[in-house]
C-alpha positions as CSV (number, residue, x, y, z in Angstrom):
1,M,-14.4,-9.5,16.9
2,T,-11.0,-7.8,16.6
3,S,-11.5,-6.5,13.0
4,R,-14.5,-4.7,11.3
5,R,-12.8,-4.0,8.0
6,W,-15.6,-5.9,6.3
7,F,-17.5,-2.6,6.5
8,H,-17.3,-0.5,3.2
9,H,-18.6,3.0,3.7
10,H,-18.6,4.4,0.2
11,I,-19.9,1.7,-2.1
12,N,-23.4,0.9,-3.5
13,G,-25.0,-2.4,-4.4
14,Q,-23.6,-2.6,-7.9
15,E,-20.0,-1.8,-6.7
16,A,-20.4,-4.4,-3.9
17,E,-21.3,-7.1,-6.5
18,Q,-18.4,-6.2,-8.7
19,L,-16.0,-6.3,-5.8
20,L,-17.2,-9.7,-4.5
21,M,-17.2,-11.2,-8.0
22,D,-13.7,-9.9,-8.8
23,R,-12.0,-10.6,-5.5
24,G,-14.2,-13.0,-3.5
25,T,-15.1,-16.6,-3.5
26,N,-18.1,-18.6,-2.2
27,G,-19.0,-17.2,1.3
28,S,-17.1,-13.9,0.8
29,F,-19.1,-11.0,2.3
30,L,-19.1,-7.3,3.1
31,C,-21.4,-4.8,4.8
32,R,-22.3,-1.4,3.5
33,P,-24.7,1.5,4.1
34,S,-28.2,0.8,2.6
35,S,-30.0,3.1,0.3
36,S,-32.5,3.5,3.2
37,K,-31.2,6.1,5.7
38,K,-29.6,4.6,8.8
39,D,-30.0,1.0,7.6
40,F,-27.3,-1.3,6.3
41,T,-27.0,-4.1,3.7
42,L,-25.1,-7.4,4.0
43,S,-23.8,-8.5,0.6
44,V,-22.7,-12.2,0.2
45,R,-21.3,-14.1,-2.7
46,L,-23.0,-17.5,-3.2
47,V,-21.8,-20.2,-5.5
48,F,-24.3,-23.1,-5.7
49,R,-23.6,-25.7,-8.5
50,R,-23.3,-23.5,-11.6
51,N,-25.1,-20.5,-10.1
52,D,-22.7,-17.8,-9.0
53,R,-24.3,-14.6,-7.7
54,V,-24.4,-12.0,-5.0
55,T,-27.3,-11.7,-2.6
56,H,-28.1,-8.7,-0.5
57,I,-29.7,-8.8,3.0
58,K,-31.1,-5.7,4.7
59,I,-30.0,-4.9,8.2
60,Q,-32.4,-2.7,10.1
61,N,-31.1,0.1,12.5
62,N,-33.8,1.7,14.5
63,G,-31.4,3.7,16.6
64,E,-31.5,1.3,19.5
65,Y,-30.5,-2.0,18.0
66,Y,-29.6,-3.8,14.8
67,D,-31.6,-6.8,13.4
68,L,-32.6,-8.5,10.2
69,Y,-36.2,-7.2,10.4
70,G,-37.7,-9.2,13.2
71,G,-34.9,-11.6,14.2
72,E,-32.2,-11.4,16.9
73,Q,-31.5,-7.9,18.2
74,F,-27.9,-6.7,18.7
75,S,-26.5,-3.5,20.2
76,T,-23.8,-3.1,17.5
77,L,-23.3,-4.1,13.9
78,S,-20.2,-6.1,14.8
79,E,-22.2,-8.3,17.1
80,L,-24.8,-9.0,14.4
81,I,-22.1,-10.0,11.9
82,Q,-20.3,-12.1,14.5
83,Y,-23.5,-14.0,15.3
84,Y,-24.4,-14.8,11.7
85,M,-20.8,-15.9,10.9
86,E,-21.4,-18.6,13.6
87,H,-25.1,-19.3,12.7
88,D,-26.2,-20.2,9.2
89,L,-29.0,-18.5,7.2
90,H,-31.0,-20.2,4.5
91,E,-33.0,-18.8,1.6
92,K,-36.5,-19.9,0.8
93,N,-35.3,-22.4,-1.7
94,G,-33.1,-24.0,1.0
95,E,-29.9,-22.6,-0.3
96,L,-27.4,-22.0,2.5
97,I,-26.0,-18.5,3.1
98,E,-22.7,-18.7,4.8
99,L,-20.6,-15.7,6.0
100,K,-17.1,-17.2,5.6
101,Y,-14.6,-14.7,4.4
102,P,-14.8,-11.0,5.2
103,M,-14.0,-8.8,2.1
104,N,-11.9,-6.2,3.8
105,S,-11.9,-2.5,3.0
106,K,-8.9,-0.3,2.7
107,D,-8.0,1.8,5.7
108,P,-8.8,5.5,5.4
109,T,-5.2,6.4,5.9
110,S,-1.8,4.7,6.0
111,E,-0.7,6.9,8.9
112,R,0.6,4.9,11.8
113,W,-1.6,6.7,14.3
114,F,-4.6,4.9,12.8
115,H,-5.4,1.9,15.0
116,G,-8.4,0.5,13.1
117,H,-11.0,-1.4,15.1
118,M,-10.5,-0.5,18.8
119,S,-13.0,0.1,21.6
120,G,-12.9,3.3,23.7
121,K,-12.0,1.4,26.8
122,D,-9.0,-0.3,25.0
123,A,-7.8,3.1,23.7
124,E,-8.0,4.6,27.1
125,N,-6.1,1.8,28.7
126,L,-3.4,2.0,26.0
127,L,-2.9,5.7,26.3
128,M,-2.9,5.6,30.1
129,D,-0.6,2.6,30.4
130,K,1.9,3.4,27.7
131,G,1.3,7.0,26.5
132,K,2.0,10.5,27.7
133,N,0.0,13.7,27.8
134,G,-0.5,14.9,24.3
135,N,-0.4,11.5,22.7
136,Y,-3.3,10.8,20.3
137,L,-4.6,8.1,18.0
138,V,-7.5,7.6,15.6
139,R,-9.7,4.5,15.6
140,E,-13.0,3.3,14.1
141,S,-16.2,4.2,15.9
142,I,-17.8,1.2,17.5
143,R,-21.3,2.6,17.7
144,T,-21.4,4.5,14.4
145,P,-20.1,2.4,11.4
146,G,-18.2,4.6,8.9
147,D,-17.3,7.2,11.5
148,Y,-14.1,7.5,13.5
149,V,-12.9,8.7,16.9
150,L,-9.9,10.9,17.8
151,T,-8.7,9.8,21.2
152,I,-6.3,12.1,23.1
153,R,-4.5,11.9,26.5
154,S,-4.6,15.3,28.1
155,D,-3.9,16.3,31.7
156,D,-3.9,12.6,32.6
157,N,-7.4,12.2,31.3
158,V,-8.5,10.6,28.0
159,I,-10.8,12.5,25.7
160,H,-12.7,11.1,22.7
161,V,-13.7,13.3,19.8
162,M,-16.1,11.9,17.2
163,I,-15.0,12.4,13.5
164,R,-18.0,12.3,11.3
165,N,-17.8,11.0,7.8
166,V,-20.5,12.7,5.7
167,N,-20.4,12.6,1.9
168,E,-16.7,11.6,1.9
169,E,-15.9,14.7,4.0
170,Y,-14.6,14.6,7.6
171,D,-15.4,17.0,10.5
172,V,-15.6,17.0,14.3
173,G,-19.3,17.8,14.5
174,G,-19.2,21.3,13.0
175,G,-16.9,23.8,11.5
176,K,-14.2,23.1,9.0
177,K,-14.5,20.0,6.7
178,F,-11.7,18.0,5.3
179,N,-11.2,15.6,2.4
180,T,-9.2,13.1,4.4
181,I,-8.7,12.1,8.0
182,T,-5.0,13.0,7.6
183,E,-5.8,16.6,6.7
184,L,-8.1,16.8,9.7
185,V,-5.5,15.6,12.1
186,D,-2.8,17.8,10.6
187,Y,-5.1,20.8,11.0
188,Y,-5.9,20.2,14.7
189,K,-2.2,19.6,15.4
190,Q,-1.7,23.2,14.3
191,N,-5.0,24.5,15.7
192,P,-5.7,22.9,19.1
193,M,-9.2,22.1,20.1
194,V,-11.0,23.7,23.1
195,E,-13.2,21.8,25.5
196,S,-16.7,23.3,25.6
197,K,-17.3,22.5,29.3
198,F,-14.1,23.9,30.9
199,G,-12.5,25.8,28.1
200,R,-9.3,23.8,28.4
201,V,-7.0,23.6,25.3
202,V,-6.5,20.1,24.0
203,H,-3.2,19.7,22.1
204,L,-2.3,16.9,19.7
205,K,1.4,16.7,20.4
206,Q,2.7,13.2,19.7
207,P,1.0,10.4,17.7
208,F,0.6,7.1,19.5
209,N,1.4,4.8,16.6
210,A,0.0,1.4,16.0
211,T,2.1,-1.7,15.0
212,K,-0.9,-3.8,14.0
213,I,-1.5,-3.6,10.2
214,T,-3.4,-5.3,7.5
215,A,-1.0,-7.6,5.7
216,S,-2.1,-6.5,2.2
217,S,-1.1,-2.9,3.1
218,I,2.4,-3.7,4.5
219,G,4.0,-2.0,1.5
220,D,2.4,1.3,2.5
221,R,3.5,0.7,6.1
222,V,7.1,0.1,5.0
223,V,7.0,3.5,3.2
224,E,5.7,5.2,6.4
225,L,8.3,3.5,8.6
226,Q,11.1,4.7,6.3
227,K,10.1,8.3,7.1
228,D,11.8,10.2,9.9
229,A,10.2,9.4,13.3
230,N,8.6,12.2,15.1
231,T,11.0,12.0,18.0
232,V,13.5,14.2,19.8
233,I,16.3,12.3,18.1
234,Q,16.7,13.5,14.5
235,G,17.5,11.2,11.6
236,K,15.7,8.2,13.1
237,D,13.0,6.4,11.2
238,G,9.9,4.5,12.2
239,F,11.8,1.2,12.2
240,W,14.2,2.6,14.8
241,E,11.2,3.8,16.8
242,E,9.5,0.4,16.9
243,F,12.7,-1.5,17.6
244,E,13.6,1.0,20.4
245,Q,10.2,0.3,22.0
246,L,11.0,-3.4,21.9
247,Q,14.3,-2.8,23.6
248,Q,12.7,-0.8,26.3
249,Q,10.1,-3.6,26.9
250,E,12.8,-6.2,27.2
251,C,12.9,-5.7,31.0
252,K,9.4,-7.3,31.1
253,H,10.9,-10.6,30.3
254,R,13.2,-11.0,33.3
255,Y,12.6,-14.6,33.8
256,S,15.1,-16.8,35.6
257,R,18.1,-18.2,33.8
258,N,19.7,-19.9,36.7
259,I,20.4,-23.3,35.0
260,G,22.3,-21.8,32.1
261,L,24.3,-19.4,34.4
262,S,25.3,-22.1,36.9
263,A,29.0,-22.9,37.2
264,E,28.7,-26.4,35.8
265,N,27.0,-25.2,32.6
266,K,28.8,-21.9,31.9
267,H,31.3,-23.6,29.6
268,K,28.5,-24.9,27.4
269,N,27.4,-21.3,26.4
270,R,29.0,-19.8,23.3
271,F,28.2,-16.3,24.7
272,K,28.1,-15.8,28.4
273,N,25.2,-13.4,28.3
274,I,23.0,-15.4,26.0
275,V,21.4,-18.3,27.9
276,P,17.9,-19.8,27.8
277,F,15.1,-19.0,30.2
278,D,14.6,-21.8,32.7
279,H,10.9,-22.3,31.8
280,T,11.5,-22.7,28.1
281,R,14.8,-24.5,27.9
282,V,15.1,-27.9,26.3
283,I,15.9,-30.4,29.0
284,L,17.9,-33.4,27.9
285,L,17.1,-36.8,29.3
286,G,19.8,-39.0,30.9
287,E,23.1,-37.6,32.0
288,S,23.7,-33.8,31.9
289,D,20.4,-32.2,31.0
290,Y,21.6,-28.8,29.9
291,I,21.9,-27.4,26.3
292,N,21.7,-23.8,25.3
293,A,18.4,-24.3,23.4
294,S,14.8,-23.0,23.9
295,Y,11.4,-24.2,22.8
296,I,9.6,-21.5,20.7
297,D,5.8,-21.7,20.2
298,G,4.4,-20.7,16.8
299,E,0.8,-21.6,15.9
300,S,1.4,-24.9,17.7
301,E,3.3,-25.5,20.9
302,H,7.1,-26.2,20.7
303,E,7.0,-25.6,16.9
304,Y,10.6,-24.6,16.9
305,I,13.8,-25.0,18.9
306,A,16.2,-22.0,18.8
307,T,19.7,-22.9,19.8
308,Q,23.2,-21.6,19.6
309,G,25.9,-22.8,17.1
310,C,27.6,-25.9,18.4
311,L,30.8,-25.8,20.4
312,E,33.1,-28.8,20.0
313,E,32.2,-29.9,23.4
314,T,28.4,-29.6,22.8
315,I,28.1,-31.5,19.5
316,Y,27.1,-34.7,21.3
317,D,24.5,-32.8,23.3
318,F,23.2,-31.3,20.1
319,W,22.6,-34.8,18.5
320,R,21.0,-36.0,21.8
321,M,18.5,-33.2,21.4
322,V,17.9,-33.9,17.7
323,Y,17.2,-37.6,18.5
324,Q,15.2,-37.0,21.7
325,E,12.9,-34.4,20.1
326,N,12.6,-36.4,16.9
327,S,13.5,-33.3,14.9
328,R,13.8,-34.0,11.2
329,V,14.7,-30.5,9.8
330,I,17.6,-28.3,10.9
331,L,18.2,-24.8,9.6
332,M,21.7,-23.4,10.1
333,V,21.8,-19.6,9.5
334,T,25.6,-19.1,9.6
335,R,28.9,-20.3,8.1
336,E,31.3,-22.2,10.3
337,I,33.8,-19.4,10.1
338,E,32.8,-15.7,9.7
339,K,35.3,-12.8,9.7
340,G,38.0,-15.2,10.9
341,K,36.0,-16.3,13.9
342,S,34.4,-19.7,14.7
343,R,30.6,-19.3,14.6
344,C,29.7,-23.0,14.7
345,A,31.6,-26.2,15.1
346,K,31.0,-28.6,12.2
347,Y,28.7,-31.2,13.6
348,W,28.0,-33.2,10.4
349,P,30.3,-35.4,8.2
350,D,31.5,-34.7,4.7
351,I,29.6,-36.2,1.8
352,N,29.5,-40.0,1.7
353,C,31.2,-40.1,5.1
354,T,30.0,-41.2,8.6
355,I,31.0,-39.7,11.9
356,Q,30.3,-41.0,15.4
357,Y,29.5,-39.1,18.6
358,N,29.3,-41.8,21.4
359,N,26.2,-43.8,20.5
360,F,25.2,-41.7,17.5
361,H,26.2,-42.4,14.0
362,I,25.6,-39.6,11.4
363,S,26.1,-40.2,7.7
364,N,26.0,-37.6,4.9
365,I,24.3,-39.3,1.9
366,E,23.5,-36.2,-0.2
367,E,24.7,-32.7,-0.6
368,L,23.6,-29.9,-2.9
369,E,24.9,-26.4,-3.1
370,T,22.9,-23.4,-4.4
371,P,23.8,-19.7,-4.5
372,H,22.0,-19.2,-1.2
373,F,22.1,-22.4,0.8
374,I,23.6,-25.9,1.0
375,Y,21.2,-28.8,1.4
376,R,22.3,-32.0,3.0
377,E,20.4,-35.2,3.8
378,L,21.9,-36.9,6.9
379,K,21.1,-40.3,8.4
380,L,21.1,-40.6,12.2
381,I,21.3,-43.9,14.0
382,N,21.3,-44.5,17.8
383,E,23.2,-47.8,18.3
384,E,21.8,-48.2,21.8
385,E,18.3,-48.6,20.3
386,N,19.1,-51.4,17.8
387,E,17.1,-49.5,15.2
388,E,16.5,-51.1,11.8
389,E,16.1,-47.8,9.9
390,A,18.0,-44.6,10.3
391,N,16.2,-41.3,10.9
392,S,16.5,-38.9,7.9
393,I,17.6,-35.5,8.9
394,Y,17.3,-32.6,6.4
395,H,20.0,-30.0,6.9
396,Y,19.7,-26.6,5.3
397,Q,22.7,-24.2,5.7
398,Y,21.6,-20.7,4.6
399,I,24.7,-18.8,3.5
400,G,23.1,-15.7,2.3
401,W,22.8,-13.8,5.6
402,P,26.0,-12.0,6.7
403,E,26.6,-11.8,10.5
404,H,26.0,-8.0,10.9
405,G,23.9,-7.3,7.8
406,I,20.8,-8.6,6.0
407,P,20.4,-10.9,2.9
408,S,20.6,-9.2,-0.4
409,N,18.0,-11.6,-1.8
410,V,14.7,-11.4,0.2
411,G,13.1,-14.1,-1.9
412,S,15.7,-16.6,-1.0
413,V,14.6,-16.5,2.7
414,I,11.0,-17.1,1.7
415,G,12.1,-19.9,-0.6
416,I,14.1,-21.8,1.9
417,L,11.3,-21.5,4.5
418,H,9.0,-23.0,1.9
419,D,11.3,-25.9,1.3
420,I,11.8,-26.5,5.0
421,N,8.1,-26.6,5.7
422,L,7.5,-29.1,2.9
423,K,10.1,-31.4,4.4
424,Q,8.5,-31.0,7.8
425,K,5.1,-31.6,6.4
426,Y,6.0,-34.9,4.7
427,S,8.2,-36.3,7.5
428,N,7.0,-39.0,9.8
429,Y,5.7,-37.4,13.0
430,P,8.4,-34.8,13.1
431,G,9.4,-32.9,16.2
432,P,10.3,-29.2,16.3
433,I,12.2,-27.5,13.5
434,I,15.7,-26.7,14.9
435,I,17.1,-23.3,13.9
436,H,20.4,-21.9,14.9
437,C,22.9,-19.3,13.9
438,S,25.9,-18.5,16.1
439,S,24.2,-17.1,19.2
440,G,20.8,-18.5,18.4
441,V,18.9,-15.2,18.8
442,G,19.6,-12.8,16.0
443,R,19.3,-14.3,12.6
444,T,17.6,-17.3,14.2
445,G,14.9,-15.0,15.7
446,A,14.3,-13.3,12.4
447,F,13.8,-16.6,10.6
448,I,11.3,-17.8,13.2
449,V,9.3,-14.6,13.2
450,I,9.1,-14.6,9.4
451,D,8.0,-18.2,9.3
452,I,5.3,-17.5,12.0
453,L,3.9,-14.6,10.0
454,V,4.0,-16.4,6.7
455,K,2.0,-19.2,8.1
456,I,-0.6,-16.8,9.5
457,L,-1.0,-15.3,6.0
458,Q,-1.3,-18.7,4.4
459,K,-4.1,-19.6,6.8
460,Q,-5.9,-16.3,7.0
461,G,-5.2,-14.7,3.6
462,M,-3.7,-11.4,2.7
463,D,-6.4,-9.3,4.3
464,C,-5.7,-10.5,7.8
465,E,-4.1,-8.4,10.5
466,I,-0.5,-9.0,11.7
467,D,1.6,-7.3,14.3
468,I,5.3,-7.7,13.7
469,Q,6.4,-6.0,16.9
470,K,4.1,-8.2,19.0
471,T,5.3,-11.3,17.2
472,V,8.9,-10.4,18.1
473,Q,7.8,-9.8,21.7
474,H,6.2,-13.3,21.6
475,V,9.4,-15.0,20.7
476,R,11.5,-12.9,23.1
477,S,9.3,-14.1,25.9
478,Q,10.6,-17.6,25.2
479,R,14.3,-16.9,24.5
480,P,16.0,-13.6,25.5
481,G,17.2,-11.2,22.8
482,M,15.5,-12.8,19.8
483,V,15.9,-10.5,16.7
484,Q,19.0,-8.7,18.0
485,L,19.4,-5.8,15.5
486,E,17.3,-3.1,14.1
487,A,18.4,-4.2,10.6
488,Q,17.0,-7.7,11.3
489,Y,13.7,-6.2,12.6
490,K,13.5,-4.1,9.4
491,F,14.2,-7.2,7.3
492,I,11.2,-9.0,8.7
493,Y,9.0,-6.2,7.3
494,L,10.8,-6.4,3.9
495,A,10.4,-10.2,3.8
496,I,6.7,-10.1,4.6
497,A,6.2,-7.3,2.1
498,H,7.9,-9.4,-0.5
499,Y,5.8,-12.4,0.3
500,V,2.5,-10.4,0.0
501,E,3.6,-8.8,-3.3
502,M,4.6,-12.2,-4.6
503,E,1.2,-13.7,-3.7
504,H,-0.6,-10.7,-5.2
505,K,1.2,-11.1,-8.5
506,L,0.5,-14.9,-8.6
507,K,-3.2,-14.2,-8.0
508,Q,-3.3,-11.5,-10.7
509,R,-1.8,-14.0,-13.2
510,A,-4.3,-16.7,-12.2
511,I,-7.5,-17.1,-14.1
512,L,-10.4,-17.3,-11.7
513,P,-12.3,-20.5,-12.6
514,N,-16.0,-20.9,-12.5
515,D,-15.8,-24.4,-11.2
516,L,-16.6,-24.2,-7.5
517,N,-14.3,-27.2,-6.8
518,K,-11.3,-25.2,-8.1
519,K,-12.1,-22.2,-6.1
520,S,-11.0,-24.0,-3.0
521,N,-7.5,-23.3,-4.1
522,L,-8.0,-19.5,-3.8
523,P,-6.6,-17.8,-0.7
524,K,-9.2,-17.8,2.0
525,R,-10.1,-14.5,3.7
526,V,-10.7,-15.6,7.3
527,D,-11.4,-13.3,10.2
528,P,-8.7,-14.3,12.7
529,C,-11.2,-14.0,15.5
530,L,-13.3,-16.8,14.2
531,D,-10.8,-19.3,12.8
532,S,-9.9,-21.5,15.8
533,S,-6.7,-22.6,14.1
534,S,-5.5,-19.1,13.5
535,N,-5.9,-17.1,16.7
536,F,-2.1,-16.5,17.0
537,Y,-2.2,-13.1,18.8
538,E,-5.0,-14.2,21.1
539,K,-3.0,-17.3,22.0
540,V,0.0,-15.1,22.8
541,E,-2.0,-12.9,25.2
542,N,-3.9,-15.9,26.7
543,K,-7.0,-13.8,26.6
544,Y,-9.1,-15.6,24.1
545,I,-10.3,-19.2,23.9
546,H,-12.4,-20.1,20.9
547,S,-15.2,-22.4,21.9
548,Q,-16.5,-25.0,19.4
549,R,-20.3,-25.0,19.4
550,K,-22.7,-27.2,17.6
551,V,-24.6,-24.9,15.3
552,K,-28.2,-25.9,14.5
553,P,-29.3,-24.9,11.0
554,L,-31.8,-22.1,11.0
555,P,-35.1,-22.1,9.1
556,A,-35.2,-20.6,5.6
557,V,-35.2,-16.8,5.0
558,N,-35.5,-14.8,1.8
559,S,-32.7,-12.9,0.2
560,N,-32.5,-9.3,-0.7
561,T,-34.9,-6.9,1.1
562,D,-37.5,-9.6,1.9
563,I,-35.7,-11.0,4.9
564,T,-37.5,-12.5,7.9
565,P,-35.0,-14.4,9.9
566,P,-36.2,-16.8,12.6
567,V,-35.5,-16.5,16.3
568,P,-33.1,-19.2,17.2
569,E,-33.6,-21.2,20.3
570,R,-30.7,-19.7,22.1
571,R,-27.8,-17.4,21.3
572,P,-24.7,-16.2,23.2
573,K,-25.3,-13.0,25.1
574,P,-24.1,-10.0,23.1
575,L,-21.0,-8.3,24.3
576,V,-22.0,-4.7,24.8
577,S,-19.1,-2.4,23.9
578,T,-19.3,-0.1,26.9
579,I,-16.7,2.7,27.3
580,Y,-15.6,3.7,30.8
581,P,-13.8,7.1,30.5
582,F,-11.2,8.5,32.9
583,K,-13.0,11.5,34.3
584,Q,-14.4,12.1,30.9
585,E,-14.9,15.8,30.1
586,T,-17.4,17.0,27.5
587,V,-15.6,17.9,24.3
588,V,-16.2,19.9,21.1
589,N,-19.0,17.6,19.8
590,E,-20.6,16.6,23.1
591,E,-23.9,15.8,21.4
592,I,-22.3,12.8,19.6
593,N,-19.8,11.8,22.3
594,E,-19.2,8.1,21.9
595,N,-18.7,7.5,25.6
596,T,-22.4,7.7,26.3
597,P,-23.7,4.4,27.6
598,P,-25.0,2.1,24.9
599,P,-28.8,1.5,24.7
600,Q,-30.2,-1.5,26.5
601,I,-31.1,-4.4,24.2
602,P,-34.9,-4.6,24.0
603,T,-36.7,-7.8,24.9
604,R,-36.8,-10.3,22.1
605,K,-39.8,-9.8,19.9
606,K,-41.9,-12.8,18.8
607,V,-41.8,-13.3,15.1
608,S,-45.2,-13.9,13.6
């Protein structure tokens, strides 16, 4: 599980019920500390017929494992929640308890050095692979819900310092207490820690900032990124810092581009240095197979084609590609002429006219101009196929994005993407959406990244986690130079922030119905780890494959504190979050060092 933001550290049962009833829907859940010391409570909203309520399930923590008082035993709270999201519970009356949508809590800080849910091992690898001595980050504690860990790279070792959260005050195991994690970190930046074992001074020099964020908090992240970056170059903000990291990582995508650079194809490239990778280029069937175009994967394979603006000599190849790929939607993000220079040859006819390129006949049957784009409906016929009906091609020319600037109207970008995806949805077995500007990388890349991110939010809800930098890396691995400018990178943040704000306002205006059937229209809060259709970042890294298992319904259990869950016939082996330090030294609070090996899971107890 990549996120544990369903844990709410500072709320009681009444507040949990209020939160779930105000913001949740059937199957929404959260976890919180129990009134019993060390234990926890799972609160779930259940809607059955006309009965809408919140049930509370006690989670026992005996210091060695977590369980629902006699059922399966897990080494961490995350594993327990993960398991019961995949396996149903039933109340005594037979009513089903489903953990569907995590009700996420707010991060304890908007500072970019907070990385949320991250294991000690992952933090060590990150700092050793990409960080420098003096880099630090803060993450959630895996073994102690509600606490945090300050992880520092010092003298080519990685040190973990537990941050305790007691009565809404933070400390490192003794000494000074702070009202916020930010105050604690700021204090120890000015007052270095000292290792208790060797007496070495541990400096917090440079934050190692995260790019992964919760979508609903993107407004706060934009504010943080607009601040000056803590770098040696003055006057640069966080957007510059993140984009500069992208530029430095560009060398990792040195895939071959031999076909596009070959002598016979050079004249087909609008810009000599912007050519497709060999492994993702669109290969035309028949005669010459080269066109300066690349497949781009979104949530599905080959969801987009990114291509350059047509040259006069490549218009026929362009229509070959449209026909071959059965593409029905084209988004053109440029004017034909900008600043006196040709940016794209006109490859479509005037309204009520037909133009022919070899065997292809293209007719323009409708044209509509708005302040931000021009919409055309084109008809495409291949005379070699003796087709009875022409293919409808929906052509959108967005004219609100200047070549070396950003759109003045953010909403117009979200709006045109909405229209395009509706056309795509209701077309007959459509191929990839074709997007092009002049070079096919700058504005084209920004539009594709925005569309990918919006679709993630539509599937997973506003509480899911997104990573804009990683999404740009993803598209750059398929076509070089995608999202060319820092201004374009910043605009992606602004566009997603606008979309989140718009959805929030729409939801505020909506009246939440009591009818369960109508509740299905509410945005779903889905953990991206568990929705097999939405594992975008796991797909990008090729590290996660979601297996579909047949789940047997479990016998009935009681709700509230009288819970006696059954022992299922089999379950997946828990993944024990073991931390392997790099020559780990004992630090200030050695008695609560998170890097001690986790307890062994006891033998399953038989439930009487």
